[in-house]
N, C-alpha and C positions, 0 to 999 in steps of 0.2 A: 336452479342452483344444484350443486353436487353435494351428496352426503357421503362422508368418509367414515368407514367403519373402524379405521385404525388411525393412530397418530401420523401426522405428516411432518417429515423433516424438511426444513427449508434452509438454504444458504442465501441470506439476504445481503445484497451488495448495495451500499449507499454511495451516492456520488457526493463526496465531500469536497468543499472548496480547498484548494491547494494550501492556502494560508492557515487552515485549521488542522492540517496534518501535523504529526510529530516531526521534529527536526530530522530524526534518522530516516523517516519515510520520505520527506522532501529531498534529502540528500541522495538517497538511493534512486529516486525517480529522476532527479536532475542528472546524475552521473550516467544512468542507463540511456537517457535520451541523448546526452552529449556523445556517448560512444556510438550509438546507432547513427546519429547525424554524421559523425566523423567517418564512419565506415561507408556510408552510402554517398555522401557528397564530396568529402575531401579525399578519402581513400589513402591516407598515409599509413602504410603498414607499420612503421616504427612507433607511431603513436598508439596503435591498437593495443599493444601489449600493456603499456602503462595504464591506459584507460580501463582495460579489462581487469587489471589488478585492483584499481581503485573501486570499480563497480562491485567486484566480488567482496571486498572488505565492507563496503557500504551495505551490501545485501546481508552479509553475516551479522552486522550490527543491527540492521532492521529486524531480521528474524530473531535475534537474541531479545530485542525489546518486545516483540510480539509474544514470545514464549514467557518472558518475565512478567509482563503487565497483565496478561490474560484478559484482554479487552472483550467485553460482551455488552449486551443490551442494558444490563444493570450497572455496569461500571465502565466508564469510558467517556471520551470527549463529547459524544453525541447524545448521552443519556438524557440530559435536560431538554434538549431540543426535541427529541423523540417524544418525551412525555408531554411537552407543550403542544406538539402537533397532533398527537393522538387523542388527547383528552380535552 
């Protein structure tokens, strides 16, 4: 095993089920996926602008929610599941 002489900073990414994400997060993911699909498969340039605007608005709302809620390990939707799994 390794011995660390200083604190280690970690960015933990959890794979959450889609239906457990917040509404704004699901909306952003859905709109981004739809735009990417449309760009790669359908390729209609006139639709790209509308979808890009919708995606940017959804991203802004998503980031506003993240900044407002300040989710972390002690406060957030996965808190109780983490405690149950770890202890």
